[in-house]
N, C-alpha and C positions, 0 to 999 in steps of 0.2 A: 716670477722668474725673469732674470735678466737676459738680454740678447746673448751675452757672452756664455752664460750657463746653457742656454738652449742650443747655441752653436756647438758647444763641446759635447753635449749629449747626442746631437745629430751626427757629429763626426764619429763618435764611438759606435753608434748604430751602423753607419755606413761602413766603417772598418770591419765590423763583425760580418755584415752581409757580404762584403766583397772579399773576405778572407779566403785563402786557399786551404785552410785547415779542414780536416775531415770532421772535426767535432770540437767541443769546448767542455772544459771542466768547470762546473759552476757549483759552488758550495760543496766541493768534494765529490760531486756526481758528474759522470760523463754524459753529454748530450750530443747526438749527431748534428752536424751543421744545418741540415734542412729543418730540423725541429727548432733550433735557435733562430734561424733566418725567418721562419714562418711567424714566430712570436714577435720578433723585432719589427716585422712589417705591420703588425697589428697595434703597435704602441700608439696611444692617443696623447693629446696635450695634457689631459688630466693625469694620466699615468706619469708623464714626465714631471709635472708639478709635484705629485706625491713622492716620487723618487728623490727629487731635490730636497724636499722638506726632511725626508728621512736621512739623507746624506748630511744635511746641516746639523742634525741633532745626534748623529751616530759617532762623531769624532773621526778618528783615523780610519780610512778605508784603503785596503791594499789590493793590488793585483798580483796574483801568484801565477806567473806565466812560466 
């Protein structure tokens, strides 16, 4: 994992944790903010490495906001 990739993932986690939204829609299902925040705070370096590997092989990934 490059420093740039790690920095971008950390920024996404921080934006999610600091968001004023009441919840998030993930893969078509709604989750309350506290559930998402709790899971984000548990993310490990291994999880980040695995996520980047999946993103590299998945092709185009979109955000539906």
